[in-house]
C-alpha positions in Angstrom: -6.4 24.3 -30.8 -9.4 22.0 -30.4 -12.6 23.3 -28.7 -12.4 20.5 -26.1 -8.9 21.6 -25.0 -10.0 25.3 -24.9 -12.9 24.5 -22.7 -10.8 22.4 -20.4 -8.2 25.2 -20.1 -10.9 27.7 -19.3 -12.4 25.4 -16.6 -8.9 24.9 -15.0 -8.3 28.6 -14.9 -11.7 29.2 -13.3 -11.1 26.6 -10.7 -7.7 28.0 -9.9 -9.2 31.5 -9.5 -11.8 30.1 -7.2 -9.3 28.4 -5.0 -7.2 31.5 -4.9 -10.1 33.5 -3.7 -11.3 31.0 -1.1 -8.0 29.8 0.3 -5.0 32.0 -0.5 -6.2 35.6 -0.5 -7.0 37.0 3.0 -10.4 38.2 3.8 -9.3 41.7 4.6 -7.5 43.6 7.3 -8.9 43.2 10.8 -8.1 42.2 14.3 -7.7 38.6 15.5 -11.1 37.5 17.0 -11.1 36.5 20.6 -12.7 33.2 19.8 -9.3 32.0 18.4 -7.8 32.4 21.9 -10.3 30.0 23.4 -8.9 26.5 23.3 -12.4 25.0 23.7 -13.5 26.5 20.4 -12.7 24.6 17.2 -10.9 26.6 14.6 -12.9 27.5 11.5 -12.4 25.4 8.4 -12.2 26.7 4.9 -14.7 25.8 2.2 -12.2 23.5 0.5 -11.4 21.6 3.7 -15.1 21.2 4.4 -15.8 19.8 1.0 -12.9 17.4 1.4 -14.2 16.2 4.8 -17.7 15.8 3.4 -16.4 13.7 0.5 -14.3 11.6 2.8 -17.3 11.0 5.1 -19.4 9.9 2.1 -16.7 7.5 0.9 -16.3 6.1 4.4 -20.1 5.5 4.7 -20.1 3.6 1.4 -17.2 1.5 2.4 -18.8 0.7 5.7 -22.1 -0.3 4.0 -20.2 -2.7 1.7 -18.2 -4.2 4.6 -14.8 -3.2 3.2 -13.8 -0.5 5.7 -12.0 -2.8 8.1 -10.2 -4.9 5.5 -9.1 -1.9 3.5 -7.8 -0.1 6.6 -5.9 -3.3 7.6 -4.4 -3.6 4.1 -3.1 0.0 4.3 -1.8 -0.5 7.8 0.1 -3.7 6.7 1.6 -1.8 3.7 2.8 0.9 6.1 0.7 3.7 4.5 -0.3 6.4 7.0 -3.2 7.8 5.0 -6.8 6.7 5.9 -8.8 4.5 3.7 -11.4 7.1 2.6 -8.7 9.5 1.7 -6.9 6.9 -0.3 -10.0 5.8 -2.2 -11.0 9.4 -2.8 -7.5 10.3 -4.1 -7.5 7.3 -6.4 -10.9 8.2 -7.8 -9.9 11.8 -8.5 -6.7 10.7 -10.2 -8.7 8.2 -12.3 -11.1 10.8 -13.4 -8.3 13.2 -14.4 -6.3 10.5 -16.1 -9.4 9.4 -18.1 -10.2 12.9 -19.2 -6.6 13.5 -20.3 -6.5 10.2 -22.1 -9.8 10.8 -23.9 -8.7 14.2 -25.1 -5.3 13.1 -26.3 -5.9 9.6 -27.6 -9.6 9.0 -27.9 -12.2 7.2 -25.8 -10.3 3.9 -25.8 -7.2 5.5 -24.2 -9.4 7.3 -21.7 -11.1 4.1 -20.7 -7.7 2.4 -20.3 -6.5 5.2 -18.1 -9.6 5.1 -15.9 -9.2 1.3 -15.4 -5.4 1.5 -15.0 -5.4 4.0 -12.1 -7.3 1.8 -9.6 -5.3 -1.2 -10.7 -2.1 0.7 -10.2 -3.2 1.8 -6.7 -3.9 -1.8 -5.7 -0.6 -2.9 -7.1 1.1 -0.2 -5.1 -0.5 -1.4 -1.9 0.5 -5.0 -2.7 4.1 -3.9 -3.6 4.5 -2.0 -0.4 3.0 -4.8 1.6 5.4 -7.4 0.1 8.4 -5.1 0.5 7.5 -4.5 4.2 7.0 -8.2 4.9 10.3 -9.0 3.2 12.1 -6.4 5.3 10.5 -7.8 8.5 11.7 -11.3 7.5 15.2 -10.1 6.8 15.4 -8.3 10.2 13.9 -11.2 12.2 17.3 -12.9 12.9 18.8 -9.8 14.4 15.7 -9.2 16.4 15.9 -12.6 17.9 19.6 -12.1 18.8 18.6 -8.8 20.5 15.8 -10.4 22.5 18.1 -13.3 23.6 20.8 -10.8 24.7 18.3 -8.8 26.7 17.1 -12.0 28.4 20.6 -13.0 29.3 21.2 -9.6 30.8 18.4 -10.3 33.3 15.6 -8.4 31.7 12.0 -9.6 31.5 10.4 -10.8 28.4 8.3 -7.6 28.0 11.4 -5.6 28.5 13.2 -7.6 25.8 10.3 -6.9 23.4 10.5 -3.3 24.3 14.3 -3.3 23.5 13.6 -4.6 20.0 10.9 -1.9 19.5 13.5 0.7 20.5 16.7 -0.5 18.8 15.5 -2.4 15.7 14.8 -0.8 12.3 11.4 -0.4 10.7 9.2 -2.3 10.2 10.3 -4.6 13.0 10.4 -1.7 15.5 6.9 -0.6 14.5 5.4 -4.1 14.9 7.1 -4.7 18.3 6.1 -1.3 19.5 2.5 -2.2 18.7 3.0 -5.4 20.8 4.3 -3.4 23.7 1.4 -0.9 23.5 -1.2 -3.6 23.2 0.1 -5.5 26.3 0.2 -2.3 28.3 -3.6 -1.9 27.7 -4.3 -5.5 28.9 -4.0 -7.7 25.8 -2.4 -11.1 26.1 1.2 -11.2 24.8 0.6 -14.4 22.9 -2.4 -13.0 21.1 -0.4 -9.9 20.1 2.5 -12.0 18.8 0.1 -14.2 16.8 -1.5 -11.2 15.2 1.9 -9.8 14.2 2.8 -13.1 12.6 -0.5 -13.2 10.7 -0.2 -9.6 9.6 3.4 -10.0 8.4 2.7 -13.4 6.8 5.8 -14.8 8.5 6.1 -18.5 9.2 9.4 -17.8 11.0 7.7 -15.5 13.5 5.0 -18.1 14.1 7.7 -20.3 15.5 8.9 -17.4 17.7 5.4 -16.9 19.0 4.9 -20.6 19.7 8.3 -20.8 21.5 7.4 -17.8 23.7 3.9 -19.3 24.4 5.4 -22.7 25.4 8.0 -21.0 27.6 5.3 -19.1 29.4 3.5 -22.3 30.2 6.3 -24.7 31.1 9.3 -22.4 31.7 12.9 -23.0 30.7 15.7 -21.0 29.3 14.0 -18.8 26.7 17.3 -17.2 25.6 18.7 -20.6 24.4 15.4 -21.4 22.6 15.5 -18.0 20.8 19.1 -18.7 19.8 18.0 -22.0 18.3 15.1 -20.5 16.5 17.3 -17.6 15.3 19.8 -20.1 13.9 17.0 -21.9 11.9 15.7 -18.5 10.7 19.2 -17.5 9.6 19.5 -20.7 7.5 16.1 -20.3 6.0 16.9 -16.7 5.1 20.1 -17.7 3.3 18.1 -20.2 1.2 15.4 -17.6 0.5 17.9 -15.1 -0.7 19.6 -17.7 -2.9 16.2 -18.6 -4.5 15.3 -15.0 -4.9 18.6 -14.3 -6.8 18.2 -17.3 -9.1 14.6 -16.4 -10.0 15.2 -12.6 -10.4 16.0 -12.9 -14.1 12.8 -14.8 -14.8 10.7 -12.2 -12.9 12.3 -9.3 -14.7 11.6 -11.0 -18.1 8.0 -11.6 -17.1 7.5 -7.9 -16.1 9.0 -6.7 -19.4 6.8 -9.1 -21.5 3.7 -7.9 -19.7 4.4 -4.2 -19.8 5.7 -4.1 -23.5 2.2 -4.5 -25.2 0.7 -1.7 -23.1 3.7 0.6 -23.7 3.6 0.0 -27.5 -0.2 0.5 -27.6 0.1 3.7 -25.6 2.9 5.1 -27.8 1.0 4.3 -31.0 -2.2 5.9 -29.6 -0.3 9.2 -29.0 2.0 9.2 -32.1 -0.3 7.8 -34.7 -4.0 7.6 -33.5 -5.3 6.7 -37.0 -3.2 3.5 -36.9 -4.8 2.3 -33.7 -8.3 3.6 -34.4 -8.9 0.7 -36.7 -9.4 -1.6 -33.7 -12.5 0.5 -32.6 -14.2 0.9 -36.0 -15.3 -2.6 -36.6 -16.5 -5.7 -34.8 -13.4 -7.6 -36.0 -11.2 -5.0 -34.3 -13.0 -5.4 -31.0 -12.7 -9.1 -31.3 -9.0 -8.8 -31.8 -8.7 -6.6 -28.7 -10.6 -9.1 -26.7 -8.5 -12.0 -28.0 -5.3 -10.0 -27.1 -6.6 -9.3 -23.6 -7.4 -13.0 -23.1 -4.0 -14.1 -24.3 -2.4 -11.5 -22.0 -4.3 -12.9 -19.0 -3.3 -16.4 -19.9 0.3 -15.4 -20.4 0.4 -13.4 -17.1 -1.0 -16.4 -15.2 1.5 -18.8 -16.9 4.5 -16.5 -16.2 3.4 -15.9 -12.6 3.3 -19.7 -11.9 6.6 -20.1 -13.6 8.6 -17.6 -11.7 6.8 -17.9 -8.3 8.6 -20.3 -6.0 6.8 -21.2 -2.8 9.2 -21.4 0.2 
């Protein structure tokens, strides 16, 4: 066993014993203090919880100073992730440090550096993936939502009551977005502004038409149920074309993903199975130049594949 792994194991055991002492084991027999029965008194926090709160506050301060707090929180909200931005950043940083340490001990400094860089990139890709999936689900559910709104209006309900019906009966994420519209209008926000914000957050051109139709109806009047039926019919046809385009381009997207992941998978497998074979890239200037050229060609290939399989609709 290498000395580095032995030191790492001893440190892990020490941290585990410390956590066991501070968190798990009781402090000893005794009666419940009367302060715990007072609702105005905040419950005491453990040392681990206090350290986590202090770290989260520090991360939040740094993000606020750099002006990324609002944009990051909005990105997590659009992705449907319930965690706060400081906790997300702190968790990503801790996972990156652990992954870098494990990679450096098992495959050398190059693999450790790759692991440290890969974790934040993976976190960003996760947010983008969940955002795109949530927006796609919203677009697929929009036709049924318009039919539900039109049915509520024909039944004699008001526009706000029709929006509330969608927030109650529709599936997520449509129900979540419409519930937010209802809550914002209840506290005094204009309905048109709330609809426009949902269209912008979901990146839906179809919902922009819905918001415009509702705004025009509020100004000039008319039969909004028929207007929503017409808009829903257009959305239904666009959704059918979108699904057809998605099915035809699925093979190209899968091929692009395989081609981009394959070099990293092969490099990682060789770093673990035969480190001496890969170490030649880090022992001379020519090896580093080859790694740089490979990274440049991968970036060019990724850009080319993205433009090939990405179809604007």
